[in-house]
C-alpha positions as CSV (number, residue, x, y, z in Angstrom):
1,M,-109.9,-85.4,8.9
2,N,-111.4,-88.8,10.3
3,A,-114.5,-89.6,8.4
4,A,-117.2,-90.2,11.1
5,R,-118.5,-93.9,11.4
6,L,-122.4,-94.3,11.1
7,K,-123.8,-96.5,13.9
8,P,-126.4,-98.9,13.1
9,A,-130.0,-98.2,14.4
10,P,-131.0,-99.5,17.9
11,R,-132.8,-103.1,17.6
12,A,-135.3,-101.7,20.2
13,A,-136.6,-99.4,17.9
14,R,-137.3,-101.9,15.2
15,G,-139.3,-104.1,18.0
16,T,-141.0,-101.2,18.6
17,V,-142.6,-101.1,15.3
18,Y,-143.3,-104.7,15.1
19,L,-145.3,-104.5,18.2
20,I,-147.1,-101.3,16.9
21,V,-147.8,-103.4,13.7
22,L,-149.3,-106.1,15.6
23,S,-151.3,-104.2,18.2
24,T,-152.7,-102.5,14.9
25,V,-153.5,-105.8,13.2
26,A,-155.1,-107.1,17.0
27,L,-157.1,-104.2,17.3
28,A,-158.4,-104.5,13.8
29,T,-159.4,-108.1,14.4
30,T,-161.0,-107.3,17.6
31,I,-162.9,-104.6,15.9
32,G,-163.8,-107.2,13.1
33,I,-164.9,-109.7,15.4
34,A,-167.2,-107.5,17.6
35,G,-168.9,-106.4,14.4
36,V,-169.6,-110.0,13.7
37,L,-170.6,-110.7,17.0
38,V,-172.9,-107.8,16.8
39,A,-174.1,-108.8,13.6
40,Q,-174.8,-112.1,14.7
41,S,-176.6,-110.8,17.9
42,Q,-178.8,-108.3,15.7
43,R,-179.5,-111.3,13.5
44,R,-180.5,-113.5,16.6
45,A,-182.7,-110.6,17.7
46,A,-184.2,-110.1,14.3
47,Q,-185.0,-114.0,14.0
48,A,-186.4,-113.9,17.7
49,R,-188.9,-111.2,16.7
50,F,-189.9,-113.1,13.5
51,Q,-190.5,-116.2,15.4
52,A,-192.2,-114.2,18.3
53,A,-194.5,-112.8,15.3
54,I,-195.2,-115.9,13.6
55,A,-196.0,-117.7,17.1
56,R,-198.1,-114.7,18.1
57,A,-199.9,-115.1,14.6
58,N,-200.6,-118.9,15.5
59,A,-201.9,-118.1,18.7
60,M,-204.3,-115.5,17.4
61,S,-205.4,-118.2,15.0
62,A,-206.2,-120.8,17.5
63,V,-208.4,-117.9,19.1
64,E,-210.2,-117.0,16.3
65,F,-210.7,-120.7,15.7
66,G,-212.4,-120.8,19.1
67,L,-214.5,-117.8,18.4
68,Q,-215.9,-119.5,15.3
69,I,-216.6,-122.7,17.0
70,A,-218.4,-120.9,19.9
71,Q,-220.4,-118.7,17.4
72,N,-221.3,-121.3,15.0
73,T,-221.6,-124.8,16.7
74,A,-224.7,-125.2,18.7
75,A,-223.3,-127.6,21.1
76,W,-219.7,-126.3,21.2
77,R,-219.6,-126.2,25.0
78,A,-220.0,-130.1,25.2
79,S,-217.8,-130.9,22.3
80,I,-214.7,-129.4,23.8
81,Q,-212.7,-132.6,25.2
82,P,-212.3,-133.2,29.1
83,D,-208.9,-131.5,29.2
84,G,-210.4,-128.5,27.5
85,I,-207.9,-128.6,24.3
86,A,-210.2,-128.1,21.2
87,L,-207.6,-127.7,18.5
88,N,-203.6,-128.8,18.4
89,R,-202.4,-128.4,15.0
90,A,-198.9,-128.8,13.6
91,S,-197.9,-127.1,10.5
92,S,-194.5,-125.6,8.5
93,S,-195.5,-122.5,10.2
94,G,-195.0,-123.7,13.7
95,N,-197.9,-125.0,16.2
96,M,-201.1,-123.6,17.6
97,K,-203.2,-125.0,20.5
98,L,-206.5,-123.8,21.9
99,T,-207.7,-124.2,25.5
100,V,-211.3,-123.2,26.8
101,T,-211.8,-123.2,30.4
102,D,-214.8,-122.0,32.6
103,P,-213.4,-119.5,35.0
104,A,-216.2,-119.5,37.4
105,D,-216.1,-123.5,38.2
106,S,-214.0,-125.1,35.6
107,N,-217.2,-126.9,34.1
108,L,-218.2,-125.8,30.7
109,T,-221.5,-127.5,30.4
110,N,-223.1,-126.9,33.9
111,S,-224.2,-123.4,33.1
112,L,-224.7,-121.8,29.7
113,S,-224.3,-118.3,30.9
114,D,-220.9,-118.7,32.5
115,L,-218.0,-116.9,31.2
116,V,-215.6,-118.6,28.9
117,T,-211.8,-118.1,28.6
118,L,-210.5,-118.9,25.1
119,T,-206.3,-119.3,25.2
120,G,-204.5,-119.7,21.9
121,E,-201.1,-121.0,22.2
122,G,-198.9,-120.5,19.5
123,T,-195.3,-121.9,18.8
124,F,-192.6,-121.1,16.0
125,G,-188.9,-122.1,16.4
126,T,-188.3,-121.4,20.0
127,S,-190.9,-118.8,20.8
128,L,-193.9,-119.6,22.7
129,Q,-196.5,-116.7,22.4
130,M,-200.1,-116.8,23.9
131,V,-203.2,-114.9,23.5
132,R,-206.0,-114.8,25.6
133,V,-209.6,-113.6,25.5
134,K,-212.7,-113.7,28.0
135,L,-216.2,-113.9,26.6
136,T,-219.0,-112.8,28.0
137,P,-222.4,-114.7,27.0
138,S,-224.6,-112.1,25.3
139,A,-227.7,-112.5,23.3
140,T,-230.9,-110.7,23.1
141,P,-234.0,-113.2,24.1
142,L,-236.1,-114.1,21.5
143,D,-239.3,-112.0,21.1
144,S,-241.6,-114.5,21.5
145,L,-240.3,-114.9,25.5
146,T,-242.1,-111.3,25.9
147,P,-245.7,-112.7,26.3
148,G,-246.5,-115.2,28.8
149,V,-247.7,-117.6,25.6
150,T,-246.3,-117.2,22.3
151,V,-247.8,-120.0,19.6
152,N,-246.6,-120.3,16.3
153,G,-249.7,-122.0,14.9
154,T,-253.2,-121.5,15.8
155,I,-254.8,-120.9,19.4
156,S,-258.2,-122.5,20.2
157,F,-259.6,-121.8,23.6
158,S,-263.0,-123.7,24.5
159,G,-264.8,-124.6,27.8
160,S,-267.4,-123.4,30.2
161,G,-268.2,-119.8,31.1
162,T,-266.4,-120.5,34.4
163,T,-263.0,-121.5,32.6
164,Y,-260.4,-118.3,33.0
165,I,-257.4,-118.1,30.8
166,R,-254.6,-115.7,32.4
167,A,-251.1,-115.0,30.7
168,D,-248.9,-112.0,32.2
169,G,-247.7,-110.2,29.2
170,G,-250.2,-111.4,27.2
171,I,-250.9,-114.4,24.5
172,Q,-249.9,-114.1,21.0
173,S,-250.6,-116.5,18.1
174,N,-248.3,-116.4,14.7
175,T,-251.4,-117.4,13.0
176,S,-254.9,-117.0,14.3
177,I,-256.9,-117.3,17.6
178,S,-260.2,-118.7,18.3
179,S,-262.5,-118.7,21.6
180,A,-265.6,-119.7,22.9
181,T,-267.5,-119.8,26.0
182,V,-264.3,-118.8,28.0
183,T,-263.1,-116.0,29.8
184,I,-259.4,-114.6,29.0
185,V,-258.5,-112.2,31.4
186,S,-254.9,-111.1,29.4
187,P,-254.6,-109.1,26.1
188,V,-254.5,-111.4,23.1
189,S,-252.8,-110.7,19.5
190,A,-252.5,-112.5,16.5
191,V,-251.1,-112.2,13.1
192,G,-254.2,-113.2,11.4
193,A,-257.9,-113.6,12.9
194,I,-259.1,-113.5,16.0
195,T,-262.6,-114.9,16.6
196,G,-265.3,-115.7,19.2
197,T,-266.0,-114.3,22.3
198,G,-264.4,-113.9,26.0
199,Y,-261.7,-111.3,25.2
200,S,-262.2,-109.3,28.4
201,V,-259.1,-107.3,28.1
202,G,-259.4,-106.5,24.3
203,S,-257.3,-108.1,21.0
204,T,-255.2,-106.9,18.4
205,T,-254.7,-108.0,14.8
206,P,-253.1,-108.1,12.7
207,V,-249.5,-107.9,14.5
208,R,-246.1,-108.5,13.3
209,A,-245.1,-112.3,13.9
210,R,-242.9,-113.3,16.9
211,Q,-239.6,-115.2,16.3
212,M,-239.7,-118.7,17.9
213,P,-236.6,-120.9,18.6
214,T,-235.4,-123.2,16.0
215,A,-236.3,-126.7,17.1
216,S,-233.3,-128.5,15.9
217,S,-230.7,-126.0,17.3
218,V,-232.4,-126.2,20.8
219,L,-232.5,-130.0,20.7
220,A,-228.8,-130.0,19.7
221,I,-227.5,-127.6,22.3
222,Y,-229.4,-129.4,25.3
223,A,-228.8,-133.0,24.2
224,A,-225.2,-132.5,24.3
225,M,-225.6,-131.1,27.6
226,A,-227.6,-133.9,28.9
227,T,-227.6,-137.4,30.6
228,T,-229.5,-139.5,28.5
229,I,-232.1,-141.9,30.6
230,P,-232.6,-145.0,28.4
231,Y,-236.4,-145.4,27.9
232,G,-236.1,-148.9,28.2
233,S,-234.9,-148.5,32.0
234,I,-237.9,-146.8,33.0
235,S,-240.2,-149.3,34.6
236,G,-243.7,-149.5,33.2
237,N,-243.1,-146.4,31.0
238,K,-243.8,-144.4,33.9
239,I,-241.9,-142.0,36.1
240,D,-243.7,-142.0,39.4
241,K,-242.8,-141.0,42.9
242,V,-239.4,-139.7,41.5
243,L,-236.8,-137.1,42.4
244,L,-234.9,-136.1,39.2
245,S,-232.4,-133.3,39.8
246,P,-228.4,-132.2,39.7
247,N,-228.1,-134.5,42.6
248,S,-230.4,-137.4,41.8
249,N,-230.9,-139.5,38.9
250,P,-232.6,-143.1,39.9
251,W,-231.4,-144.4,36.2
252,G,-227.9,-143.8,36.3
253,A,-225.0,-140.8,36.3
254,N,-226.1,-137.3,37.9
255,N,-225.9,-134.4,35.5
256,A,-224.5,-131.3,37.1
257,A,-226.7,-129.0,35.1
258,G,-229.7,-131.2,36.0
259,V,-230.2,-131.7,32.1
260,Y,-232.1,-135.3,31.6
261,L,-233.2,-136.6,28.0
262,I,-235.5,-139.2,27.4
263,N,-235.7,-140.5,23.7
264,C,-239.3,-142.1,23.7
265,N,-239.0,-143.3,20.2
266,N,-242.8,-142.6,19.7
267,N,-243.5,-144.6,22.6
268,T,-245.8,-143.7,25.6
269,I,-244.3,-142.1,28.8
270,E,-246.3,-140.9,31.7
271,I,-245.0,-138.5,34.4
272,S,-246.7,-138.2,37.8
273,K,-246.1,-137.8,41.3
274,S,-242.7,-136.5,40.8
275,R,-240.5,-133.4,41.2
276,V,-238.1,-132.4,38.6
277,L,-235.0,-129.6,39.3
278,G,-233.3,-128.8,36.2
279,T,-234.5,-129.2,32.6
280,L,-236.4,-132.4,31.3
281,I,-236.1,-133.1,27.7
282,L,-238.6,-135.4,25.9
283,V,-237.9,-136.7,22.3
284,N,-240.8,-138.1,20.3
285,P,-243.3,-139.3,22.9
286,K,-246.3,-141.2,21.7
287,S,-249.5,-139.0,21.3
288,D,-251.0,-140.8,24.6
289,S,-248.5,-139.5,27.0
290,K,-249.1,-137.4,29.5
291,F,-248.4,-135.4,32.6
292,E,-250.5,-136.4,35.7
293,G,-250.6,-134.1,38.7
294,P,-249.3,-133.6,41.2
295,C,-246.1,-132.9,39.8
296,L,-243.4,-130.2,40.3
297,L,-241.0,-128.9,37.4
298,E,-238.4,-126.3,38.2
299,S,-235.6,-124.9,36.0
300,L,-232.7,-124.2,38.0
301,S,-233.0,-120.4,36.8
302,Q,-236.1,-118.5,35.3
303,D,-233.9,-117.7,32.6
304,A,-233.6,-121.6,31.6
305,P,-236.0,-124.1,30.0
306,A,-237.7,-126.5,32.5
307,L,-239.4,-128.5,29.6
308,I,-238.5,-129.3,26.2
309,V,-240.5,-131.6,24.2
310,V,-239.8,-132.5,20.8
311,G,-243.1,-133.5,19.3
312,N,-246.5,-133.1,20.6
313,W,-247.6,-132.7,24.5
314,P,-250.9,-133.2,26.4
315,F,-250.7,-131.4,29.9
316,D,-253.0,-132.7,32.3
317,L,-251.3,-131.6,35.5
318,G,-254.4,-130.3,37.4
319,T,-254.2,-128.6,40.8
320,G,-253.3,-131.0,43.2
321,T,-250.4,-130.9,46.0
322,L,-247.2,-133.2,46.1
323,S,-247.3,-134.5,49.5
324,E,-244.0,-136.1,50.9
325,L,-246.1,-137.7,53.8
326,S,-248.6,-139.2,51.5
327,L,-246.2,-140.4,48.7
328,S,-243.3,-141.7,51.7
329,T,-241.0,-139.7,49.6
330,N,-238.3,-137.2,50.3
331,F,-238.3,-134.6,47.5
332,N,-235.9,-132.0,48.7
333,P,-232.8,-133.7,50.2
334,T,-229.6,-132.1,50.6
335,G,-228.4,-131.2,47.1
336,S,-231.9,-130.7,45.7
337,A,-233.5,-127.8,48.0
338,Y,-236.7,-126.3,47.3
339,R,-236.5,-122.8,47.1
340,G,-233.5,-123.0,49.3
341,Q,-235.1,-125.4,51.8
342,A,-233.6,-128.8,52.2
343,N,-234.1,-131.7,54.6
344,A,-234.3,-135.3,55.5
345,L,-237.8,-135.2,56.5
346,R,-240.8,-136.4,54.8
347,L,-243.3,-134.1,55.6
348,D,-243.5,-131.2,52.9
349,S,-245.5,-130.5,50.3
350,Y,-245.1,-128.5,47.1
351,P,-247.7,-126.9,44.5
352,T,-248.5,-128.6,41.2
353,L,-246.8,-126.2,38.5
354,I,-244.0,-126.0,35.8
355,S,-241.2,-123.2,36.7
356,G,-239.3,-121.7,34.1
357,I,-239.6,-121.7,30.2
358,V,-241.6,-124.8,28.6
359,Y,-241.2,-125.4,24.9
360,V,-243.1,-127.8,23.0
361,T,-242.0,-128.0,19.4
362,G,-245.0,-129.6,18.0
363,N,-249.0,-129.4,19.0
364,A,-249.9,-128.9,22.7
365,T,-253.1,-129.3,24.7
366,V,-254.2,-128.5,27.9
367,S,-257.2,-130.7,29.3
368,S,-256.5,-130.0,33.0
369,A,-255.8,-127.1,34.8
370,L,-252.1,-125.9,34.3
371,T,-250.1,-123.4,36.1
372,I,-246.9,-122.0,34.7
373,E,-244.3,-119.7,36.2
374,G,-242.5,-118.7,33.2
375,T,-243.1,-118.7,29.6
376,L,-245.1,-121.1,27.1
377,L,-243.8,-121.7,23.6
378,V,-245.7,-123.9,21.4
379,G,-243.8,-124.4,17.7
380,G,-247.3,-126.1,16.6
381,N,-251.0,-125.4,17.6
382,L,-252.3,-124.9,20.8
383,S,-255.7,-126.0,22.2
384,V,-256.8,-125.1,25.9
385,T,-260.3,-126.8,27.3
386,A,-259.3,-126.0,30.7
387,P,-258.1,-123.0,33.3
388,M,-254.7,-121.9,32.1
389,T,-252.4,-119.4,34.5
390,V,-249.3,-118.2,33.0
391,R,-247.5,-116.0,35.8
392,H,-245.2,-114.7,33.2
393,V,-241.5,-114.0,34.4
394,P,-239.7,-111.7,32.1
395,V,-236.3,-113.5,30.6
396,V,-233.5,-111.0,30.8
397,K,-230.8,-113.0,29.9
398,A,-231.6,-115.2,27.0
399,P,-230.9,-119.0,27.3
400,I,-228.7,-120.4,25.0
401,G,-231.0,-121.4,21.8
402,F,-233.6,-118.9,22.7
403,G,-232.0,-115.7,21.8
404,V,-230.7,-113.8,18.8
405,G,-227.4,-111.9,18.3
406,A,-223.7,-112.5,18.6
407,G,-223.8,-114.9,21.3
408,F,-220.7,-113.5,23.2
409,T,-219.3,-110.1,24.0
410,A,-215.7,-109.2,24.8
411,G,-214.2,-105.8,25.3
412,S,-210.9,-104.7,24.9
413,T,-209.9,-105.2,28.6
414,D,-210.9,-108.7,28.1
415,W,-207.8,-109.5,25.8
416,S,-204.5,-110.2,27.1
417,Q,-201.0,-111.4,25.8
418,A,-198.2,-113.7,27.5
419,V,-195.0,-114.9,26.8
420,N,-193.3,-118.1,27.8
């Protein structure tokens, strides 16, 4: 019987096994590479989240820096650079930048009551994050703005029996009041003694002292906003037949907020037959300086100061009429309207008065009839020897420097985030 011959295995079978092995290896490699790619992707995503978190923290730090400036720096609006950038710092933890803008009119200094937007930009690595907050100016008016007249020092009234003193909202001294041969047709109050006669509506003492503005802060705030008029440029040291407004400044550039400052350096200055629309700041005038009527001073709003005097000031305005015809001067051209009316004629006339908040940091004297539509604040003593009328206008929105409180408010809807 012949033995059966064994046949060798087909080569095709060995090739199939080889292919299976190669496929398995390739699949394993692909899975391995995919795992590496997934890990790398996850690492990049984690890194991006980390960078975004650091960038967002930098943006928030920039905003917090801006809030600190706004709360603690009296003249912060004017300290912002023209392009609005107040902060641009780089560190090993990325960069931060702060931009401050006025969304109403893009002018930070022309109104202290405009909204302000702080935008913080933070970067780290490739991430740029932004945090934005809208701030609404908010402060409670000083209680010294509640009466028509508040004086930190003493008040003395004297004159003839026909000298009438009136101040809507009352008259208060944080020290004492004396009166002789005058008629006071408004309630008076004082922390200390009230002596003399003529209190026809009554008097109250003692009362608590009312909070006065801080002179240095008020000066810093408004000086930073102001256009300075050099004292030496005023001919004869006298402002006469002049219109000073946001669109009129005979001595130089206009100030859009209507805020003008004259540093008298203890020299005499006289103001007469003129109109001021805005805020006039007089620093260190000599004791013989004066307002002589007819004159009209008006703040741009009743919640703003019309006159700030750093030092002592005598009021001698009287009751005359500011006449364009007699003075051959147009006091209400286009851009400087009087209560909504402007024209190119010289036929109008205006009352002699001060409209707005009047703040004298030192002593004040009234030796001729004085009419104010607003509030009179005196940091020193007040002496009145002539009729005085203060038609008090309640202050609803405290001007910067004349309020207490945080200064700004921001609700939850005022915050937003963005990514670029």
